[in-house]
A tleap script that builds the chain and sets N, CA, C and O, in Angstrom:
source leaprc.protein.ff14SB
mol = sequence {
  NMET LYS LYS THR GLU LYS GLY LEU PRO LEU
  ILE ASN ILE GLY PHE GLY ASN VAL VAL SER
  ALA SER ARG VAL ILE ALA ILE VAL ALA PRO
  GLY SER SER PRO MET LYS ARG LEU ARG GLU
  GLU ALA GLY GLU ARG GLY LYS LEU VAL ASP
  ALA THR GLN GLY ARG LYS THR ARG ALA ILE
  ILE VAL THR ASP SER ASP HIE VAL ILE LEU
  SER ALA LEU GLN THR GLU THR ILE THR GLN
  ARG PHE GLN GLU CGLU
}
set mol.1.N position { 92.976 116.875 109.686 }
set mol.1.CA position { 93.989 116.404 108.777 }
set mol.1.C position { 95.280 117.164 109.059 }
set mol.1.O position { 95.278 118.390 109.166 }
set mol.2.N position { 96.359 116.441 109.177 }
set mol.2.CA position { 97.660 117.049 109.411 }
set mol.2.C position { 98.419 117.126 108.090 }
set mol.2.O position { 98.116 116.400 107.143 }
set mol.3.N position { 99.402 118.008 108.041 }
set mol.3.CA position { 100.280 118.071 106.882 }
set mol.3.C position { 101.717 117.937 107.356 }
set mol.3.O position { 102.092 118.461 108.404 }
set mol.4.N position { 102.509 117.231 106.572 }
set mol.4.CA position { 103.918 117.068 106.905 }
set mol.4.C position { 104.672 118.316 106.484 }
set mol.4.O position { 104.085 119.254 105.943 }
set mol.5.N position { 105.974 118.323 106.734 }
set mol.5.CA position { 106.797 119.458 106.334 }
set mol.5.C position { 106.760 119.668 104.824 }
set mol.5.O position { 106.906 120.795 104.351 }
set mol.6.N position { 106.568 118.603 104.074 }
set mol.6.CA position { 106.506 118.704 102.613 }
set mol.6.C position { 105.100 119.030 102.130 }
set mol.6.O position { 104.873 119.136 100.925 }
set mol.7.N position { 104.149 119.192 103.053 }
set mol.7.CA position { 102.793 119.557 102.685 }
set mol.7.C position { 101.910 118.388 102.312 }
set mol.7.O position { 100.813 118.596 101.795 }
set mol.8.N position { 102.353 117.151 102.558 }
set mol.8.CA position { 101.544 115.985 102.253 }
set mol.8.C position { 100.483 115.802 103.330 }
set mol.8.O position { 100.814 115.768 104.515 }
set mol.9.N position { 99.215 115.684 102.946 }
set mol.9.CA position { 98.165 115.511 103.961 }
set mol.9.C position { 98.191 114.116 104.583 }
set mol.9.O position { 98.320 113.115 103.879 }
set mol.10.N position { 98.069 114.064 105.899 }
set mol.10.CA position { 98.031 112.815 106.643 }
set mol.10.C position { 96.672 112.699 107.322 }
set mol.10.O position { 96.152 113.681 107.852 }
set mol.11.N position { 96.098 111.500 107.306 }
set mol.11.CA position { 94.810 111.251 107.929 }
set mol.11.C position { 95.025 110.378 109.166 }
set mol.11.O position { 95.686 109.342 109.093 }
set mol.12.N position { 94.468 110.798 110.293 }
set mol.12.CA position { 94.544 110.021 111.526 }
set mol.12.C position { 93.562 108.846 111.399 }
set mol.12.O position { 92.370 109.050 111.170 }
set mol.13.N position { 94.073 107.619 111.549 }
set mol.13.CA position { 93.226 106.433 111.449 }
set mol.13.C position { 93.027 105.770 112.808 }
set mol.13.O position { 92.597 104.620 112.896 }
set mol.14.N position { 93.347 106.512 113.862 }
set mol.14.CA position { 93.112 106.032 115.217 }
set mol.14.C position { 94.373 105.697 115.977 }
set mol.14.O position { 95.338 105.180 115.415 }
set mol.15.N position { 94.351 106.000 117.280 }
set mol.15.CA position { 95.430 105.669 118.212 }
set mol.15.C position { 96.768 106.270 117.802 }
set mol.15.O position { 97.814 105.662 118.024 }
set mol.16.N position { 96.744 107.461 117.204 }
set mol.16.CA position { 97.973 108.139 116.818 }
set mol.16.C position { 98.581 107.634 115.524 }
set mol.16.O position { 99.675 108.060 115.154 }
set mol.17.N position { 97.908 106.745 114.834 }
set mol.17.CA position { 98.399 106.233 113.552 }
set mol.17.C position { 97.855 107.102 112.424 }
set mol.17.O position { 96.689 107.494 112.436 }
set mol.18.N position { 98.711 107.397 111.455 }
set mol.18.CA position { 98.297 108.220 110.321 }
set mol.18.C position { 98.672 107.528 109.015 }
set mol.18.O position { 99.572 106.690 108.966 }
set mol.19.N position { 97.955 107.904 107.962 }
set mol.19.CA position { 98.227 107.374 106.642 }
set mol.19.C position { 98.232 108.542 105.663 }
set mol.19.O position { 97.482 109.503 105.841 }
set mol.20.N position { 99.057 108.469 104.647 }
set mol.20.CA position { 99.133 109.525 103.648 }
set mol.20.C position { 97.854 109.523 102.809 }
set mol.20.O position { 97.532 108.521 102.169 }
set mol.21.N position { 97.136 110.631 102.810 }
set mol.21.CA position { 95.861 110.721 102.105 }
set mol.21.C position { 96.022 110.502 100.604 }
set mol.21.O position { 95.123 109.962 99.959 }
set mol.22.N position { 97.145 110.910 100.049 }
set mol.22.CA position { 97.345 110.783 98.601 }
set mol.22.C position { 97.588 109.338 98.165 }
set mol.22.O position { 97.512 109.039 96.973 }
set mol.23.N position { 97.876 108.444 99.098 }
set mol.23.CA position { 98.153 107.047 98.758 }
set mol.23.C position { 96.940 106.138 98.894 }
set mol.23.O position { 96.987 104.988 98.459 }
set mol.24.N position { 95.853 106.628 99.490 }
set mol.24.CA position { 94.670 105.809 99.747 }
set mol.24.C position { 93.832 105.652 98.480 }
set mol.24.O position { 93.509 106.631 97.807 }
set mol.25.N position { 93.488 104.403 98.169 }
set mol.25.CA position { 92.622 104.098 97.037 }
set mol.25.C position { 91.194 103.875 97.508 }
set mol.25.O position { 90.250 104.361 96.885 }
set mol.26.N position { 91.028 103.136 98.613 }
set mol.26.CA position { 89.681 102.799 99.078 }
set mol.26.C position { 89.664 102.618 100.588 }
set mol.26.O position { 90.661 102.244 101.205 }
set mol.27.N position { 88.481 102.899 101.172 }
set mol.27.CA position { 88.209 102.628 102.579 }
set mol.27.C position { 86.940 101.786 102.583 }
set mol.27.O position { 85.879 102.257 102.172 }
set mol.28.N position { 87.043 100.551 103.043 }
set mol.28.CA position { 85.923 99.614 102.946 }
set mol.28.C position { 85.614 98.973 104.297 }
set mol.28.O position { 86.463 98.911 105.187 }
set mol.29.N position { 84.384 98.503 104.423 }
set mol.29.CA position { 83.963 97.778 105.620 }
set mol.29.C position { 84.514 96.353 105.563 }
set mol.29.O position { 84.593 95.776 104.479 }
set mol.30.N position { 84.893 95.777 106.693 }
set mol.30.CA position { 85.572 94.481 106.704 }
set mol.30.C position { 84.670 93.253 106.715 }
set mol.30.O position { 85.182 92.134 106.743 }
set mol.31.N position { 83.357 93.414 106.694 }
set mol.31.CA position { 82.456 92.300 106.932 }
set mol.31.C position { 82.288 91.291 105.818 }
set mol.31.O position { 81.978 90.133 106.098 }
set mol.32.N position { 82.478 91.673 104.573 }
set mol.32.CA position { 82.184 90.759 103.467 }
set mol.32.C position { 83.303 89.744 103.254 }
set mol.32.O position { 84.442 89.947 103.676 }
set mol.33.N position { 82.949 88.656 102.593 }
set mol.33.CA position { 83.934 87.599 102.306 }
set mol.33.C position { 85.095 88.091 101.439 }
set mol.33.O position { 86.241 87.738 101.719 }
set mol.34.N position { 84.845 88.896 100.393 }
set mol.34.CA position { 85.974 89.393 99.603 }
set mol.34.C position { 86.953 90.240 100.426 }
set mol.34.O position { 88.160 90.196 100.187 }
set mol.35.N position { 86.444 91.003 101.386 }
set mol.35.CA position { 87.330 91.821 102.214 }
set mol.35.C position { 88.128 90.949 103.185 }
set mol.35.O position { 89.280 91.255 103.493 }
set mol.36.N position { 87.523 89.878 103.661 }
set mol.36.CA position { 88.252 88.942 104.520 }
set mol.36.C position { 89.369 88.263 103.727 }
set mol.36.O position { 90.472 88.072 104.240 }
set mol.37.N position { 89.080 87.900 102.477 }
set mol.37.CA position { 90.112 87.316 101.611 }
set mol.37.C position { 91.227 88.320 101.334 }
set mol.37.O position { 92.406 87.964 101.351 }
set mol.38.N position { 90.855 89.574 101.080 }
set mol.38.CA position { 91.843 90.627 100.834 }
set mol.38.C position { 92.792 90.751 102.017 }
set mol.38.O position { 94.005 90.865 101.843 }
set mol.39.N position { 92.228 90.727 103.226 }
set mol.39.CA position { 93.037 90.821 104.442 }
set mol.39.C position { 93.984 89.627 104.557 }
set mol.39.O position { 95.171 89.803 104.834 }
set mol.40.N position { 93.472 88.425 104.346 }
set mol.40.CA position { 94.300 87.218 104.451 }
set mol.40.C position { 95.424 87.220 103.419 }
set mol.40.O position { 96.567 86.899 103.744 }
set mol.41.N position { 95.103 87.581 102.178 }
set mol.41.CA position { 96.113 87.590 101.122 }
set mol.41.C position { 97.190 88.637 101.386 }
set mol.41.O position { 98.368 88.396 101.120 }
set mol.42.N position { 96.792 89.801 101.910 }
set mol.42.CA position { 97.772 90.837 102.239 }
set mol.42.C position { 98.709 90.350 103.342 }
set mol.42.O position { 99.907 90.628 103.310 }
set mol.43.N position { 98.167 89.631 104.306 }
set mol.43.CA position { 98.992 89.082 105.378 }
set mol.43.C position { 100.009 88.078 104.854 }
set mol.43.O position { 101.158 88.058 105.295 }
set mol.44.N position { 99.580 87.246 103.912 }
set mol.44.CA position { 100.484 86.260 103.323 }
set mol.44.C position { 101.605 86.920 102.522 }
set mol.44.O position { 102.723 86.409 102.475 }
set mol.45.N position { 101.300 88.065 101.889 }
set mol.45.CA position { 102.291 88.779 101.073 }
set mol.45.C position { 103.155 89.720 101.904 }
set mol.45.O position { 104.106 90.304 101.384 }
set mol.46.N position { 102.837 89.874 103.190 }
set mol.46.CA position { 103.592 90.791 104.036 }
set mol.46.C position { 103.209 92.246 103.805 }
set mol.46.O position { 104.011 93.145 104.058 }
set mol.47.N position { 102.004 92.485 103.330 }
set mol.47.CA position { 101.543 93.844 103.027 }
set mol.47.C position { 100.402 94.275 103.943 }
set mol.47.O position { 99.665 95.203 103.609 }
set mol.48.N position { 100.243 93.621 105.085 }
set mol.48.CA position { 99.173 93.938 106.018 }
set mol.48.C position { 99.723 94.768 107.173 }
set mol.48.O position { 100.721 94.400 107.792 }
set mol.49.N position { 99.059 95.900 107.458 }
set mol.49.CA position { 99.429 96.749 108.581 }
set mol.49.C position { 98.232 96.794 109.527 }
set mol.49.O position { 97.156 97.261 109.154 }
set mol.50.N position { 98.421 96.309 110.748 }
set mol.50.CA position { 97.344 96.285 111.728 }
set mol.50.C position { 97.492 97.487 112.656 }
set mol.50.O position { 98.379 97.517 113.508 }
set mol.51.N position { 96.620 98.473 112.486 }
set mol.51.CA position { 96.660 99.687 113.305 }
set mol.51.C position { 95.482 99.722 114.279 }
set mol.51.O position { 95.053 100.800 114.690 }
set mol.52.N position { 94.957 98.549 114.651 }
set mol.52.CA position { 93.772 98.490 115.511 }
set mol.52.C position { 94.109 98.505 116.998 }
set mol.52.O position { 93.213 98.696 117.820 }
set mol.53.N position { 95.361 98.312 117.365 }
set mol.53.CA position { 95.782 98.244 118.769 }
set mol.53.C position { 95.006 97.163 119.519 }
set mol.53.O position { 94.677 97.344 120.692 }
set mol.54.N position { 94.711 96.041 118.860 }
set mol.54.CA position { 94.046 94.921 119.492 }
set mol.54.C position { 92.536 95.019 119.525 }
set mol.54.O position { 91.871 94.134 120.064 }
set mol.55.N position { 91.990 96.066 118.966 }
set mol.55.CA position { 90.530 96.225 118.953 }
set mol.55.C position { 89.937 95.635 117.679 }
set mol.55.O position { 90.660 95.205 116.780 }
set mol.56.N position { 88.620 95.624 117.620 }
set mol.56.CA position { 87.916 95.068 116.461 }
set mol.56.C position { 88.177 95.924 115.221 }
set mol.56.O position { 88.156 97.153 115.287 }
set mol.57.N position { 88.423 95.261 114.096 }
set mol.57.CA position { 88.631 95.969 112.831 }
set mol.57.C position { 87.293 96.481 112.319 }
set mol.57.O position { 86.354 95.709 112.129 }
set mol.58.N position { 87.213 97.793 112.098 }
set mol.58.CA position { 85.973 98.403 111.606 }
set mol.58.C position { 86.134 99.020 110.229 }
set mol.58.O position { 85.145 99.397 109.600 }
set mol.59.N position { 87.381 99.128 109.748 }
set mol.59.CA position { 87.623 99.663 108.406 }
set mol.59.C position { 88.905 99.065 107.848 }
set mol.59.O position { 89.866 98.815 108.575 }
set mol.60.N position { 88.895 98.844 106.549 }
set mol.60.CA position { 90.082 98.375 105.839 }
set mol.60.C position { 90.448 99.453 104.827 }
set mol.60.O position { 89.612 99.879 104.030 }
set mol.61.N position { 91.697 99.887 104.865 }
set mol.61.CA position { 92.187 100.923 103.965 }
set mol.61.C position { 93.135 100.268 102.971 }
set mol.61.O position { 94.074 99.574 103.360 }
set mol.62.N position { 92.882 100.493 101.684 }
set mol.62.CA position { 93.716 99.938 100.621 }
set mol.62.C position { 94.510 101.086 100.013 }
set mol.62.O position { 93.950 102.133 99.690 }
set mol.63.N position { 95.825 100.886 99.857 }
set mol.63.CA position { 96.680 101.945 99.309 }
set mol.63.C position { 97.159 101.583 97.916 }
set mol.63.O position { 97.029 100.443 97.470 }
set mol.64.N position { 97.717 102.584 97.233 }
set mol.64.CA position { 98.211 102.364 95.876 }
set mol.64.C position { 99.477 101.514 95.844 }
set mol.64.O position { 99.872 101.040 94.779 }
set mol.65.N position { 100.112 101.316 96.985 }
set mol.65.CA position { 101.296 100.457 97.057 }
set mol.65.C position { 100.913 99.013 97.372 }
set mol.65.O position { 101.780 98.189 97.663 }
set mol.66.N position { 99.615 98.707 97.313 }
set mol.66.CA position { 99.071 97.373 97.549 }
set mol.66.C position { 99.119 96.969 99.021 }
set mol.66.O position { 98.999 95.785 99.339 }
set mol.67.N position { 99.292 97.929 99.913 }
set mol.67.CA position { 99.220 97.649 101.341 }
set mol.67.C position { 97.765 97.688 101.789 }
set mol.67.O position { 96.951 98.434 101.246 }
set mol.68.N position { 97.457 96.877 102.780 }
set mol.68.CA position { 96.127 96.840 103.376 }
set mol.68.C position { 96.304 97.207 104.851 }
set mol.68.O position { 97.050 96.559 105.584 }
set mol.69.N position { 95.591 98.273 105.268 }
set mol.69.CA position { 95.731 98.796 106.615 }
set mol.69.C position { 94.417 98.581 107.363 }
set mol.69.O position { 93.350 98.944 106.869 }
set mol.70.N position { 94.497 97.992 108.547 }
set mol.70.CA position { 93.316 97.750 109.370 }
set mol.70.C position { 93.187 98.861 110.394 }
set mol.70.O position { 94.169 99.245 111.030 }
set mol.71.N position { 91.973 99.380 110.557 }
set mol.71.CA position { 91.721 100.447 111.518 }
set mol.71.C position { 90.536 100.083 112.399 }
set mol.71.O position { 89.614 99.392 111.964 }
set mol.72.N position { 90.570 100.550 113.632 }
set mol.72.CA position { 89.467 100.320 114.564 }
set mol.72.C position { 88.402 101.403 114.442 }
set mol.72.O position { 87.366 101.320 115.103 }
set mol.73.N position { 88.632 102.415 113.612 }
set mol.73.CA position { 87.637 103.461 113.393 }
set mol.73.C position { 86.646 103.026 112.319 }
set mol.73.O position { 86.974 102.227 111.442 }
set mol.74.N position { 85.429 103.563 112.401 }
set mol.74.CA position { 84.408 103.279 111.398 }
set mol.74.C position { 84.813 103.897 110.060 }
set mol.74.O position { 85.524 104.901 110.022 }
set mol.75.N position { 84.359 103.295 108.972 }
set mol.75.CA position { 84.647 103.834 107.637 }
set mol.75.C position { 84.127 105.259 107.510 }
set mol.75.O position { 84.777 106.100 106.889 }
set mol.76.N position { 82.962 105.541 108.090 }
set mol.76.CA position { 82.375 106.878 108.011 }
set mol.76.C position { 83.258 107.916 108.701 }
set mol.76.O position { 83.396 109.040 108.216 }
set mol.77.N position { 83.847 107.542 109.820 }
set mol.77.CA position { 84.714 108.454 110.567 }
set mol.77.C position { 85.945 108.809 109.754 }
set mol.77.O position { 86.331 109.976 109.687 }
set mol.78.N position { 86.558 107.821 109.142 }
set mol.78.CA position { 87.756 108.066 108.335 }
set mol.78.C position { 87.388 108.904 107.114 }
set mol.78.O position { 88.135 109.807 106.736 }
set mol.79.N position { 86.255 108.614 106.501 }
set mol.79.CA position { 85.801 109.382 105.334 }
set mol.79.C position { 85.584 110.849 105.708 }
set mol.79.O position { 85.951 111.741 104.943 }
set mol.80.N position { 84.997 111.104 106.865 }
set mol.80.CA position { 84.797 112.477 107.311 }
set mol.80.C position { 86.118 113.207 107.489 }
set mol.80.O position { 86.216 114.399 107.197 }
set mol.81.N position { 87.113 112.512 107.957 }
set mol.81.CA position { 88.431 113.131 108.138 }
set mol.81.C position { 89.053 113.503 106.798 }
set mol.81.O position { 89.784 114.489 106.711 }
set mol.82.N position { 88.773 112.728 105.754 }
set mol.82.CA position { 89.242 113.082 104.415 }
set mol.82.C position { 88.537 114.348 103.934 }
set mol.82.O position { 89.156 115.208 103.308 }
set mol.83.N position { 87.265 114.456 104.221 }
set mol.83.CA position { 86.476 115.582 103.719 }
set mol.83.C position { 86.702 116.870 104.496 }
set mol.83.O position { 86.316 117.940 104.024 }
set mol.84.N position { 87.314 116.799 105.670 }
set mol.84.CA position { 87.560 117.987 106.484 }
set mol.84.C position { 88.576 118.924 105.868 }
set mol.84.O position { 88.663 120.084 106.271 }
set mol.85.N position { 89.337 118.458 104.912 }
set mol.85.CA position { 90.351 119.283 104.269 }
set mol.85.C position { 89.664 120.432 103.608 }
set mol.85.O position { 90.320 121.273 102.995 }
savepdb mol mol.pdb
quit
């Protein structure tokens, strides 16, 4: 886990992309129908961030600002990075 100059913890979600740990509400697997709908609706609202670099989506991160972030890392991997603090 990295910290910015202001001390905010950042979590690496793959390929050099980071997300503010304090803004994350949930990290979920993308396989279920509700998660597919969540992804589609976020895209329609302009709140979808694709950080997969063209790879398969393995985790969906939901933030308190209603953004949905797609990651190619497994949910377990991202969760471990949160717990490393």
